[in-house]
C-alpha angles and dihedrals in degrees: 000000000000117000115235094221100042129125116235123235094272092057095248124126117253121247090250090062091056092047093048090046092052092046091049094052091046091049092052090051092049092049091050090052090049086066086058088054097247115161093203088060091062091051090047092051089048090052093051092047093050092045092052090048093052093046091049091052092050091049090054099250088138137227091305086081086080085083087077089068092060093083095058090043090055091049090050092050092048090052089056093061114108129224118184087352094302123112120226088238089063090057093060115104 
């Protein structure tokens, strides 16, 4: 089985490493902006999570890669909690 974070024979990083690196940096940025209550940041984090899931499936990681979607599911469920009758989702700009 091929490791996702391996270096090929020539010493260069594989394309998957660059893609995962970009998605990781983007995900961190989206999560930071979620703390600023930006709705677009949630959709961006959802996009990066879904993209990572699809890439993992195509690389043969298996269906266990669905565990990566748990984080965004937890964030979504937390945004559904109400305080004083207002959902967290309604507070997003």
